[in-house]
Each structure stands twice: as C-alpha cells, then as structure tokens.
N, C-alpha and C positions, 0 to 999 in steps of 0.2 A: 479176420481170416488171414491165415499165413499165406505167403507167396513171395515171388520175386517179380518185380516189374521194372521197367525203365521207360524213359522218353527222352527225345533229343530235340533241343532247340537250336536253330540256326541263328546265332547272334549277329552274323554279318547282315542278314536280311531282316531279322526281327520276326521270324516265322518258325512254325514247327518244321523239323527236317523230315519231310515226306520222302519215302523211297530209299532210306539208308539201310544198307545191309548190316546186320549185327549177328555175331556168333557168340554162343554161350558155351564155355568150356568148363569141365571139371578138371581142376589141376591135380587133385588127388588120384584120379583115374587116368589122367592124360588122354581125355576123351572129349570129342565134340558132342555136345548134348543137343544143340539146336541151332538152326540158322533161320533168322526171321528178317523181314523187311518192314520198316515203319510205315504206318498208314498216313493219311493226310493230316492227322493231328500229331505226328511224330511219335506215335505209340504203337503197341501191338493190340490186336483184338482180344487177346487173352494173356494171362500171366505167363512169363517164361517158365516158371516152375510154380506148382501149386499142389496142395494136399500132400500125398505121400512122395511126390517127386522132390519136394523141398527137404533136403537132408543137410546135416551139418557138414562142413568141409570148406575147402578152398576152391574158389571159382574165378573165372575171368570172362569179362565181356570184351569183345573186340568190335569196335565201331569202324566201319569202312568210310572214313572221312574223306580220303582222297578221291574215291570213286564218286561220292556224293557231290563234292564241289567240282569234280571234273579236272582236278589238277593235283599234282604231287610235288609242288615246289617246296613245301615245308612239311605239313602233316600228311601222312598216308593212312595208317591205321592207328587208332587210339585204343590201347589196352587198359582196362580197369580191373585190377585184381582186388578181391575182397573175400572175407570169411563170413560164412553163415554159422553163427554159434548157437542160435536158438531156432530150431525147425518149426516152432509154433509162432514165430514172429513174422511181421511183414517187412520186406526189404524192398525199397524203391531207390533206384540209382539213376538219377537224371544226368544227362550230359549237355552242357552248354558249350557250343563249338563254333569256331570260325575256321577259315583255312590256316590260321596262324596261331591259334590259342584255344585252350579248352579248360573247363572247370567241371568238377563233379562233387557230389556230396551224398550223404544218406538222407533221402527225403522221407516223407511220411505217406 
C-alpha cells in the first residue's frame, strides 16, 4: 500500500521519541499539510499521507527536536526535504536523533 510514514528514535536515551511535534509541508504549494505528535512508540497512529493524498512532488518534514529535548543549545528544528516520485510507492522516513546529531534514510 502506498503512503508516507515516519518514526523518531531518541538515540541519547535509546528509546522511541514520544511526544515530538512534526510538521509536513508541501514545498511545491508552500503549504503546511499536517501537524502531528509522535505516540509512545515514536510513530503516528496513521500514515501522514495515504491513498489519493500521496501525490508526486517535493515535501519537507520538520521535526521539533529542541522542544522535545527541552533545549536549543545546538539542534532546534530538523528539516528533512525529499521527493515523492512514485505515488504508488511506500515512503518511510525515520529520524534517529540526539540533542547534537541526527541521521535519516529511506526506510521500508
């Protein structure tokens, strides 16, 4: 099934990042599409985009890392820009994060 999902892992504590705010933006439309907060597993209850909502284009996820860790001494917001080139595919974008570093990739 096609869709866009994400999850966040807190690498400082070795746990899912529960309660992190995430925004999904359409860069092509310069429009905020959705604002969500991660659950206790560091995920959302439903895909960010699914079915007809998933269209080709350029997007950005903005992770509110500074709010989650309660400090802004280094990372505040982490933007991840990506392109959906196949609306029939599944896109999973995990974020592994600490207050000082992050990593992301296209998951399965």
